Residue, then its C-alpha position, 0 to 999 in steps of 0.5 A: x723495345x722499340x731499339x731492340x729487335x722481335x726476338x729480345x720482344x718475344x723473350x721472357x727474362x727470368x732473374x732468378x737469385x738463390x739467399x744464401x746463409x752460413x752454417x757450420x761447414x759454410x755457405x746454404x741455399x736459404x731462399x730463392x727468388x725469381x722475376x719475370x721480366x717480358x722481352x717486348x716491354x720489361x714489364x713483370x710477369x711473375x713473381x716467386x719467392x721461397x723459402x728453402x729449410x732442409x738441413x742442408x750441408x757445405x757440399x751442398x755444391x758437390x754432384x750426387x745422384x738428382x732427387x726426383x720431385x716425388x723424393x723431395x723433402x718440404x722446404x727442400x731447394x728443389x720443390x722451391x725450384x720447381x715452383x718457379x718452373x711451373x710458370x715455365x710456359x711456352x713462349x722462349x726464356x733465359x735465364x737472367x742473373x749477376x754473375x749467376x755461379x750459385x744459380x747455375x750450381x743450383x739448378x743443375x743440381x736439382x735438375x731432375x725437379x726443374x729440368x726446364x728452368x735447368x736447360x736455359x741458358x743463363x745470360x749474366x747481368x754484370x757481364x751487360x752492364x759492364x760491356x754498356x757501361x766501359x771504362x767502370x772499375x768495380x762489381x754489381x754495385x757499382x755497377x748498379x750506381x753508375x747506371x742510376x739502381x738504387x740498390x736497397x741498403x745490403x744483404x739483400x733478401x732474395x726478393x730485394x736482389x732480384x729486383x736490384x738484378x732486373x734493374x740493372x738488366x734493363x738499364x745496362x740493355x736500354x743504354x747499350x742499344x741506345x749507344x749502338x753496342x747491340x740492337x739485337x738478342x743473338x748479340x747480347x746472347x754472345x755478350x752475355x750468355x752461358x748454355x747450361x750443362x746438359x739436363x738428362x733427356x730421361x727428366x727432360x718432357x718431348x722434345x715437340x714440347x722441349x722446342x716451344x720452351x727453348x727456341 
């Protein structure tokens, strides 16, 4: 992308959405989707969609010892996130989400299964869009309409929501760059980035590998 710097262009942006379902006691994750975009031209690089069939209680967000991959049942959230993790290669990555609080919580809970993914800094597409569109009231849907993104009628499954967030992210970055609000990766990181909670070293790859993944 010509309006942004080389660091932005060399980064892969992984748009993640967790779809929720209601069960007795509250909402639990039902599916997770990821859509990776090239920072150079916003072209899609890969997609993942995984159903979560594990019976989870409404306390899924409460701290508990992380489960290692061999301890995870089929259809679990950890294995779903591990499938996304397989695509996170040596190129620098950032997670993109709409607000992203649910995604961050689930990633940290399942960090033993997806330590690289759980270690990535998260960018909030909503915060970027608000900064790119000053004066626009409302939330994600209102910002999407203002940016010219046509959303499928909701509620949207995880794959459609990841696509929608990716479009809002792209349009917000392009609009802000065209208006002179930013031109560098570092500026966007400061506006919308949130560092992940630390992942224990025992779950991570050796330091030499980590440096190339998260640079």
